[in-house]
C-alpha positions in Angstrom: 11.5 -17.5 77.6 13.1 -21.0 76.2 11.6 -24.2 77.5 13.3 -27.0 77.9 10.5 -29.3 78.1 9.1 -27.8 74.5 12.3 -27.9 73.6 12.8 -31.7 74.0 9.3 -32.4 72.1 10.3 -30.4 69.4 13.4 -32.1 68.8 11.3 -35.6 69.0 8.7 -33.9 66.5 11.6 -33.3 64.2 12.7 -36.3 63.7 9.3 -37.7 62.9 8.0 -39.1 66.3 6.3 -38.3 69.6 8.5 -38.0 72.5 8.9 -40.5 75.4 8.1 -39.1 78.7 9.6 -41.6 81.6 8.0 -41.3 85.2 10.2 -42.2 88.4 9.8 -41.6 91.8 12.8 -39.7 93.6 14.7 -41.7 96.5 13.2 -45.0 94.8 14.7 -47.5 96.2 17.5 -45.0 97.0 18.6 -41.5 95.8 21.4 -43.1 94.0 19.5 -45.7 92.5 17.0 -43.1 91.4 19.9 -41.1 89.7 21.3 -44.2 87.8 17.5 -44.9 86.6 16.6 -41.6 85.4 20.1 -41.6 83.4 19.1 -45.3 82.1 15.9 -43.6 81.2 17.6 -40.8 79.2 20.3 -43.3 77.8 17.7 -45.7 76.1 15.3 -43.1 74.5 13.3 -41.0 76.7 12.9 -37.5 75.9 11.7 -36.3 79.2 12.0 -37.3 82.6 9.2 -36.9 85.5 10.6 -37.1 88.8 8.3 -37.8 91.7 8.4 -36.1 94.9 7.0 -39.1 97.5 4.0 -38.0 99.4 2.1 -39.6 102.0 -1.3 -38.4 100.7 -1.2 -39.4 97.0 -4.6 -38.2 95.2 -3.5 -39.9 91.6 -0.9 -42.4 92.3 -1.9 -46.4 91.4 -0.7 -49.3 94.0 2.7 -49.4 92.4 3.9 -45.9 92.9 2.5 -45.8 96.4 4.3 -48.8 97.4 7.4 -47.2 95.7 6.9 -43.9 97.4 6.0 -45.3 100.9 9.2 -47.1 100.5 11.1 -44.1 99.7 9.8 -42.2 102.5 10.2 -45.3 105.0 14.0 -45.0 103.9 13.9 -41.4 105.0 13.9 -39.7 101.9 13.3 -35.6 102.3 11.7 -33.4 100.1 15.2 -31.3 99.2 16.8 -34.5 98.1 14.5 -34.1 95.2 17.4 -31.6 93.7 20.0 -33.7 94.3 18.5 -36.1 92.1 17.5 -33.7 89.4 21.3 -32.4 89.5 22.2 -35.9 89.2 20.5 -36.6 86.1 20.7 -33.0 84.4 24.5 -33.6 85.2 24.7 -36.7 83.0 21.9 -36.4 80.1 20.3 -33.7 77.9 16.5 -35.1 79.0 14.4 -32.3 80.1 13.9 -33.0 83.8 10.8 -32.4 85.5 9.5 -32.5 89.1 6.0 -33.8 89.5 4.5 -32.9 92.8 1.3 -32.6 94.8 1.7 -28.7 96.0 1.7 -29.3 99.7 5.5 -29.6 99.4 6.2 -26.7 97.7 3.8 -24.3 99.8 5.9 -25.9 102.9 9.2 -25.2 101.4 8.0 -21.9 99.8 7.2 -21.5 96.3 10.2 -19.0 95.5 12.8 -21.0 97.1 11.6 -24.2 95.8 11.5 -22.8 92.4 14.9 -21.3 92.8 16.7 -24.6 93.9 14.9 -26.1 91.0 16.2 -24.2 88.5 19.8 -24.2 90.0 19.4 -27.9 89.5 18.8 -28.2 86.0 15.3 -28.9 86.1 13.1 -28.0 83.5 9.7 -27.2 85.6 6.9 -28.6 87.8 4.2 -31.0 86.7 1.5 -30.1 89.3 -1.3 -32.8 89.4 -3.7 -31.2 92.2 -2.8 -27.3 91.5 -5.6 -25.4 89.1 -4.2 -22.2 87.4 -7.1 -20.2 89.4 -4.8 -20.9 92.4 -1.6 -20.8 90.9 -0.9 -16.5 91.0 2.5 -17.6 93.3 3.8 -20.5 91.0 3.1 -18.3 87.7 5.3 -15.7 89.1 7.8 -17.8 90.4 8.1 -19.8 87.1 8.6 -16.9 85.0 11.3 -15.8 87.5 13.3 -18.6 87.1 12.3 -19.8 83.6 10.6 -23.0 84.8 7.7 -24.8 82.8 4.3 -25.1 84.2 2.6 -28.2 83.4 -1.0 -28.5 84.4 -3.2 -31.4 83.8 -6.6 -31.9 81.8 -8.7 -34.8 81.8 -11.7 -35.9 80.0 -14.1 -34.3 82.4 -12.7 -30.6 81.5 -15.2 -28.3 80.4 -14.4 -25.9 77.5 -13.6 -23.2 79.8 -11.2 -24.9 81.9 -9.3 -27.0 79.0 -8.7 -23.1 77.7 -7.7 -21.7 81.0 -5.3 -24.7 81.6 -4.0 -24.3 78.0 -3.0 -20.8 78.4 -1.7 -21.4 81.8 0.5 -24.1 80.7 4.2 -23.5 79.4 6.2 -26.6 78.1 3.1 -28.9 77.8 -0.1 -30.0 78.8 -0.2 -33.2 80.5 -3.7 -35.1 79.4 -5.1 -38.0 81.9 -6.6 -40.7 80.0 -7.9 -43.8 81.4 -6.2 -46.2 79.4 -6.0 -50.0 79.6 -8.7 -50.9 81.4 -10.0 -54.5 81.1 -12.9 -54.4 78.8 -13.3 -51.3 77.9 -9.8 -50.6 75.7 -11.5 -49.0 72.6 -13.9 -46.5 74.2 -11.2 -45.6 77.1 -8.8 -44.8 74.0 -11.3 -42.6 72.2 -11.3 -40.5 75.5 -7.7 -40.1 75.4 -8.0 -39.0 71.5 -10.6 -36.8 72.6 -9.0 -34.8 75.1 -6.1 -34.0 73.2 -7.9 -33.0 70.2 -9.6 -30.7 72.7 -6.2 -29.2 74.1 -5.2 -28.7 70.6 -8.2 -26.7 69.9 -7.7 -24.6 72.8 -4.2 -23.7 71.3 -1.9 -26.2 72.8 0.9 -26.8 70.6 2.2 -29.9 72.8 -0.2 -32.4 74.6 1.7 -35.4 76.2 -0.9 -38.0 77.1 -0.6 -40.6 80.4 -1.8 -42.7 82.9 -2.2 -46.3 82.2 0.4 -46.7 79.5 2.7 -49.8 79.8 3.8 -51.1 76.5 4.9 -50.2 73.3 1.9 -51.0 71.4 -0.1 -48.2 73.6 2.7 -45.9 72.9 2.3 -46.3 69.1 -1.3 -45.7 69.5 -1.0 -42.3 71.5 1.9 -41.0 69.4 -0.3 -41.1 66.3 -2.1 -38.1 67.8 -0.2 -36.7 71.0 3.2 -34.8 71.1 4.3 -37.1 74.0 3.6 -40.4 75.7 4.2 -40.8 79.7 5.0 -43.9 81.0 5.2 -44.5 85.1 3.9 -47.3 86.5 5.4 -49.8 84.2 8.8 -48.4 84.9 8.6 -47.7 88.4 7.8 -51.8 88.6 10.8 -52.5 86.0 12.9 -50.6 88.8 11.2 -52.6 91.8 11.6 -56.0 89.8 14.8 -55.6 87.7 16.7 -52.7 88.8 18.5 -49.8 86.6 19.0 -52.7 83.9 15.3 -53.2 83.4 14.5 -49.5 83.0 17.0 -49.2 80.3 15.3 -52.3 78.4 11.8 -51.7 79.1 12.6 -47.7 77.7 14.1 -49.1 74.8 11.2 -51.3 74.0 8.8 -48.4 74.9 10.3 -46.1 72.4 10.4 -48.7 69.5 6.6 -47.4 69.3 7.3 -43.8 69.0 7.6 -43.6 65.4 5.0 -41.7 63.6 2.9 -43.9 61.1 2.6 -42.7 57.7 -1.2 -42.0 57.2 
């Protein structure tokens, strides 16, 4: 089964660099603008795009993303509109477009129906922060049926057994959560990210992308040295809120300058 995410990451790797994964919430500030911002991401160096479904009870999102998703919900965003956003971006770009969502909205629509509609919109798969492989039987079946990638998360706290199970269940890439950029703990924190990636590789993961806290080209460069992909979210959402679609494009260009693998 061909994986759109794996193909995008492998293409970047063949070009001697890590892949850039950009996150934006669907419907922020409007559905039309989130489509335009997604296209700007792809046109300025993003290889994969994560489109987040605004959710009223986020577990993992920081203040900037919470504020953006709250605004999208206040503007009347509904879950089915995420397929319009994905279709709007995939119609104009070659980037792999994944939806990042808490599991509740998928269950409410129906796992099979959600998966079918995502595939029809040209989507590559789902990133599911609060779904663990042990509870993902329905999603495993639907993702196989519709050819979608399954991206599960691993963290510094993942046990060896949990890491192995997650790597085995994932398709496309594994999402490594690192807490990076925390004031005063920069070096120790980046060690945590590197260790998570090493553990995922040791468990057989061919593609690991690192997210949470990456905001500039220097941090991108640091992660690109050991991971197959670098995920940027909050900084792009801030750019969109403060400077619109053009600001997303210019920040993406700046971030992508850090993707080249340094020769050891």
